[in-house]
ZAGUKOL-257059 format. One line per field, with one value per atom (N, C-alpha, C, O, CB): atom name; x, y, z. Coordinates in steps of 0.05 Angstrom, whole numbers. Glycine has a CB too. Example, Ala and Ser with C-alpha at 12.3 -4.5 7.8 and 13.67 -1.06 7.14 Angstrom:
atom (N,CA,C,O,CB,N,CA,C,O,CB)
px (264,246,264,285,226,257,273,258,268,282)
py (-114,-90,-66,-66,-89,-45,-21,1,23,-12)
pz (156,156,156,169,181,142,143,157,161,114)
***
This chain:
atom (N,CA,C,O,CB,N,CA,C,O,CB,N,CA,C,O,CB,N,CA,C,O,CB,N,CA,C,O,CB,N,CA,C,O,CB,N,CA,C,O,CB,N,CA,C,O,CB,N,CA,C,O,CB,N,CA,C,O,CB,N,CA,C,O,CB,N,CA,C,O,CB,N,CA,C,O,CB,N,CA,C,O,CB,N,CA,C,O,CB,N,CA,C,O,CB,N,CA,C,O,CB,N,CA,C,O,CB,N,CA,C,O,CB,N,CA,C,O,CB,N,CA,C,O,CB,N,CA,C,O,CB,N,CA,C,O,CB,N,CA,C,O,CB,N,CA,C,O,CB,N,CA,C,O,CB,N,CA,C,O,CB,N,CA,C,O,CB,N,CA,C,O,CB,N,CA,C,O,CB,N,CA,C,O,CB,N,CA,C,O,CB,N,CA,C,O,CB,N,CA,C,O,CB,N,CA,C,O,CB,N,CA,C,O,CB,N,CA,C,O,CB,N,CA,C,O,CB,N,CA,C,O,CB,N,CA,C,O,CB,N,CA,C,O,CB,N,CA,C,O,CB,N,CA,C,O,CB,N,CA,C,O,CB,N,CA,C,O,CB,N,CA,C,O,CB,N,CA,C,O,CB,N,CA,C,O,CB,N,CA,C,O,CB,N,CA,C,O,CB,N,CA,C,O,CB,N,CA,C,O,CB,N,CA,C,O,CB,N,CA,C,O,CB,N,CA,C,O,CB,N,CA,C,O,CB,N,CA,C,O,CB,N,CA,C,O,CB,N,CA,C,O,CB,N,CA,C,O,CB,N,CA,C,O,CB,N,CA,C,O,CB,N,CA,C,O,CB,N,CA,C,O,CB,N,CA,C,O,CB,N,CA,C,O,CB,N,CA,C,O,CB,N,CA,C,O,CB,N,CA,C,O,CB,N,CA,C,O,CB,N,CA,C,O,CB,N,CA,C,O,CB,N,CA,C,O,CB,N,CA,C,O,CB,N,CA,C,O,CB,N,CA,C,O,CB,N,CA,C,O,CB,N,CA,C,O,CB,N,CA,C,O,CB,N,CA,C,O,CB,N,CA,C,O,CB,N,CA,C,O,CB,N,CA,C,O,CB,N,CA,C,O,CB,N,CA,C,O,CB,N,CA,C,O,CB)
px (464,477,496,489,461,520,541,535,523,569,540,544,567,579,522,577,602,618,642,601,607,627,630,648,614,619,625,608,606,658,592,576,553,547,563,541,518,488,482,514,477,456,427,420,461,412,388,361,337,387,374,349,349,341,351,352,353,330,313,362,321,296,303,317,283,291,292,268,253,304,256,240,250,270,230,229,237,216,191,238,230,211,220,244,213,199,209,208,192,194,223,221,226,243,240,212,220,232,219,202,258,265,256,253,283,254,244,210,201,252,199,171,164,142,155,183,180,154,136,171,153,132,142,160,97,126,141,137,121,129,152,149,124,105,175,122,98,81,88,103,53,26,28,20,0,44,42,66,87,35,65,85,100,89,78,132,150,157,169,170,150,156,185,195,135,200,225,225,216,241,238,238,269,286,223,274,303,296,276,318,324,317,349,360,312,359,385,414,414,387,437,461,466,486,466,447,446,435,446,486,418,405,375,358,410,373,337,328,343,331,304,285,265,253,266,263,248,228,234,265,202,183,152,146,190,131,134,145,133,99,171,174,154,156,201,136,120,112,94,98,127,123,93,81,148,81,62,65,45,53,87,89,122,137,75,132,158,179,167,157,197,222,238,239,213,252,279,268,253,304,277,266,293,315,243,286,307,291,267,318,315,302,319,343,311,300,310,308,287,288,324,327,333,351,355,315,319,325,308,298,346,362,366,384,384,355,356,375,377,328,388,406,408,421,432,396,388,411,434,380,403,426,426,407,424,450,452,431,431,483,413,393,366,345,388,371,339,327,303,312,337,333,338,342,336,340,340,358,351,305,383,392,377,363,415,378,368,375,397,376,355,357,370,368,329,386,405,390,379,433,392,380,404,426,359,394,412,394,376,434,408,392,404,425,397,391,411,414,411,400,421,430,401,388,459,394,380,376,396,378,354,350,324,309,347,319,303,282,288,317,257,230,221,216,205,219,217,183,166,238,182,145,137,154,133,111,106,91,84,131)
py (1404,1390,1405,1428,1376,1396,1406,1397,1376,1399,1407,1390,1396,1416,1386,1387,1390,1405,1399,1396,1432,1463,1459,1473,1496,1445,1443,1464,1469,1448,1478,1502,1487,1464,1525,1502,1487,1491,1512,1497,1474,1474,1471,1451,1456,1494,1495,1489,1492,1524,1481,1472,1443,1439,1485,1424,1396,1387,1398,1385,1369,1352,1329,1311,1344,1332,1305,1295,1313,1312,1273,1255,1232,1218,1246,1233,1210,1187,1190,1224,1160,1137,1129,1130,1114,1121,1101,1076,1068,1104,1057,1032,1014,1020,1027,996,974,951,931,965,949,925,894,878,927,889,870,861,838,875,882,878,882,876,891,893,897,918,913,861,937,955,988,993,940,999,1034,1036,1021,1063,1056,1060,1074,1068,1082,1100,1118,1121,1119,1144,1126,1123,1151,1151,1124,1179,1202,1205,1194,1226,1222,1222,1247,1269,1217,1244,1254,1287,1285,1231,1314,1331,1340,1338,1350,1352,1357,1394,1405,1335,1407,1433,1441,1431,1446,1460,1477,1496,1510,1490,1497,1517,1536,1551,1498,1531,1550,1534,1511,1576,1547,1539,1506,1493,1543,1498,1460,1448,1427,1441,1455,1445,1442,1458,1462,1413,1405,1398,1390,1370,1402,1393,1371,1376,1421,1349,1327,1323,1322,1303,1320,1316,1320,1341,1334,1302,1290,1263,1251,1287,1254,1228,1219,1225,1225,1206,1189,1168,1165,1198,1148,1114,1108,1122,1096,1081,1076,1052,1045,1071,1043,1024,1022,1032,1000,1011,1013,997,984,1001,996,977,992,1016,954,978,991,1004,995,965,1022,1035,1051,1059,1057,1052,1062,1086,1087,1039,1111,1135,1129,1129,1172,1127,1124,1152,1163,1101,1164,1194,1188,1173,1211,1204,1200,1231,1246,1185,1240,1259,1271,1259,1250,1289,1302,1325,1339,1312,1332,1354,1375,1369,1343,1402,1417,1412,1408,1445,1414,1419,1441,1457,1405,1449,1481,1484,1508,1495,1472,1475,1484,1494,1444,1478,1479,1453,1452,1503,1433,1411,1398,1410,1401,1372,1356,1330,1313,1346,1330,1302,1276,1279,1300,1252,1231,1231,1238,1207,1221,1221,1196,1176,1224,1198,1182,1175,1191,1197,1142,1140,1135,1127,1114,1141,1137,1135,1149,1162,1108,1093,1109,1121,1059,1111,1119,1093,1071,1141,1099,1074,1063,1081,1086,1043,1040,1050,1052,1024,1058,1068,1055,1041,1100,1058,1043,1063,1081,1026,1060,1072,1055,1031,1070,1077,1060,1064,1080,1076,1043,1041,1063,1077,1016,1070,1097,1111,1134,1112)
pz (1746,1729,1714,1710,1714,1704,1679,1657,1658,1681,1630,1613,1594,1602,1602,1575,1561,1568,1572,1538,1572,1579,1604,1612,1573,1625,1657,1669,1693,1666,1644,1658,1673,1668,1634,1692,1700,1677,1665,1733,1678,1662,1674,1688,1644,1666,1678,1654,1658,1694,1630,1611,1610,1587,1579,1617,1618,1613,1627,1641,1596,1600,1614,1607,1574,1638,1660,1667,1674,1689,1667,1675,1697,1696,1653,1714,1736,1735,1734,1768,1737,1739,1767,1774,1716,1781,1808,1803,1785,1834,1817,1812,1839,1856,1790,1842,1863,1857,1861,1876,1847,1838,1840,1821,1844,1869,1879,1875,1874,1904,1874,1863,1838,1829,1876,1824,1790,1788,1773,1770,1802,1794,1812,1828,1806,1803,1814,1837,1848,1803,1850,1885,1885,1900,1904,1863,1870,1852,1828,1876,1859,1851,1828,1805,1879,1848,1831,1818,1825,1844,1797,1786,1792,1794,1762,1795,1803,1784,1763,1803,1794,1778,1785,1808,1778,1759,1760,1752,1732,1738,1775,1773,1769,1783,1798,1751,1757,1773,1772,1733,1796,1819,1812,1829,1857,1789,1782,1783,1789,1806,1777,1781,1768,1771,1812,1757,1747,1774,1780,1738,1789,1810,1805,1798,1833,1811,1800,1830,1847,1773,1833,1856,1843,1823,1869,1854,1847,1867,1891,1843,1858,1879,1873,1861,1900,1879,1913,1900,1882,1937,1915,1923,1945,1969,1930,1936,1957,1949,1933,1967,1961,1961,1971,1988,1983,1958,1956,1982,1993,1926,1990,2003,2011,1995,1989,2034,2047,2029,2012,2078,2028,2012,1997,1998,1992,1982,1965,1938,1921,1956,1940,1917,1898,1908,1930,1873,1854,1841,1836,1830,1836,1817,1785,1779,1833,1774,1742,1730,1734,1723,1717,1712,1679,1672,1734,1659,1637,1631,1639,1623,1620,1617,1587,1575,1629,1575,1546,1543,1563,1538,1525,1529,1508,1488,1533,1508,1487,1471,1479,1493,1440,1415,1408,1414,1390,1391,1388,1367,1361,1378,1353,1330,1349,1340,1310,1373,1394,1393,1400,1382,1385,1396,1415,1436,1387,1413,1442,1434,1419,1454,1448,1445,1454,1474,1458,1443,1453,1484,1492,1437,1501,1530,1532,1517,1547,1554,1568,1595,1610,1572,1602,1631,1655,1651,1632,1674,1698,1724,1732,1702,1733,1762,1777,1771,1772,1802,1828,1838,1826,1854,1862,1880,1900,1910,1904,1902,1913,1937,1951,1911,1947,1975,1988,1974,1975,2015,2026,2036,2053,2045,2025,2037,2063,2064,2013,2088,2115,2117,2108,2146,2132,2139,2151,2162,2161,2151,2161,2141,2144,2169)
***
């Protein structure tokens, strides 16, 4: 991810919530961990759904501030994707 400067950012505070809109609850029972791997790229794992169906990832992203703090997080929902049976 890149911030206002357009440079890759490896120090973002990112949390992930899985969500099944049709069912009104989380897709996964295990928390999704976020790891920065360099050049503004992050890995989200594990994404292990507890059941098949349509799921969203809701990302809360906080950007570091010049004083060492963090901006208020903003939320981004991914397009819905399908968890296959199996």
